[in-house]
C-alpha positions in Angstrom: -79.5 30.5 -10.9 -78.5 31.6 -14.4 -80.8 31.0 -17.4 -79.1 29.7 -20.5 -80.2 30.7 -23.9 -80.4 28.8 -27.2 -77.8 31.0 -28.8 -75.3 30.0 -26.1 -76.1 26.3 -25.8 -76.6 25.2 -29.4 -72.9 26.0 -30.3 -71.9 24.0 -27.2 -74.0 21.0 -28.2 -72.4 21.1 -31.7 -68.9 21.4 -30.1 -69.7 18.4 -27.8 -70.9 16.3 -30.8 -67.6 17.0 -32.6 -65.5 16.4 -29.5 -66.1 12.7 -29.1 -66.2 13.3 -25.3 -68.9 12.0 -23.0 -71.6 14.4 -21.9 -70.3 14.2 -18.3 -66.7 14.9 -19.3 -67.7 17.8 -21.6 -69.9 19.3 -18.9 -67.1 19.2 -16.4 -64.7 20.9 -18.8 -67.3 23.6 -19.7 -68.5 24.0 -16.1 -72.1 23.2 -17.1 -74.6 21.2 -15.0 -75.1 17.8 -16.7 -79.0 17.9 -16.5 -79.0 21.4 -18.0 -76.8 20.2 -20.9 -78.9 17.0 -21.5 -82.0 19.3 -21.7 -80.3 21.4 -24.4 -78.9 18.3 -26.3 -82.5 16.8 -26.5 -83.9 20.2 -27.5 -81.3 20.6 -30.2 -81.6 17.1 -31.6 -85.4 17.3 -31.6 -85.3 20.7 -33.4 -82.7 19.7 -36.0 -84.0 16.1 -36.5 -80.6 14.8 -35.6 -81.5 12.2 -33.0 -79.5 9.2 -33.7 -81.2 5.8 -34.0 -84.5 7.4 -33.2 -87.2 4.7 -33.2 -90.7 6.2 -33.2 -92.3 3.0 -32.0 -90.1 2.9 -28.9 -89.2 -0.7 -29.7 -85.7 -2.3 -30.1 -84.1 -2.1 -33.5 -83.3 -5.4 -35.1 -79.7 -6.1 -36.0 -77.7 -8.8 -37.8 -74.6 -10.2 -36.1 -71.7 -11.6 -38.1 -68.8 -12.3 -38.1 -68.7 -13.0 -34.3 -66.3 -11.9 -31.6 -66.3 -14.5 -28.8 -66.2 -14.0 -25.0 -67.7 -12.0 -22.3 -67.7 -8.3 -22.9 -68.8 -5.5 -20.5 -69.3 -1.9 -21.6 -69.5 0.8 -19.0 -71.2 4.0 -20.2 -70.5 7.4 -18.8 -74.1 7.7 -17.5 -73.6 4.6 -15.3 -75.3 2.1 -17.6 -73.4 -1.3 -17.8 -74.0 -3.6 -20.8 -72.8 -7.2 -20.5 -72.5 -9.2 -23.7 -71.6 -12.9 -23.8 -71.2 -15.4 -26.5 -70.7 -14.3 -30.1 -71.0 -10.6 -31.0 -70.4 -8.9 -34.4 -67.4 -6.6 -34.2 -69.2 -3.9 -36.2 -72.1 -4.1 -33.7 -69.7 -3.9 -30.8 -68.0 -0.8 -32.4 -71.4 0.8 -32.8 -72.3 0.2 -29.1 -69.0 1.7 -28.0 -69.5 4.8 -30.2 -73.1 5.2 -29.0 -71.8 5.1 -25.4 -69.7 8.2 -26.0 -72.8 10.2 -26.7 -74.7 9.2 -23.6 
């Protein structure tokens, strides 16, 4: 098993962040094991303080929803998480959820 080093992995993490690809897709292209890459992403984000939407209390972040988008919406994230929304959802909030999903 090959040991990966910070000097090798941090540039890959930066490249992934700029690519807009999911972690899974990026790892397939780069021939990196997903769990190894997730380790380095977490290490990089912790070290650089770039964790997005970090909430030190571990609780949900409150949001305001308006104007609404109506209907049933399902988001399927690359890591297998499925999010079902029904009723009225703010279009900006929906856009944020979609963007966050690309970083999972």
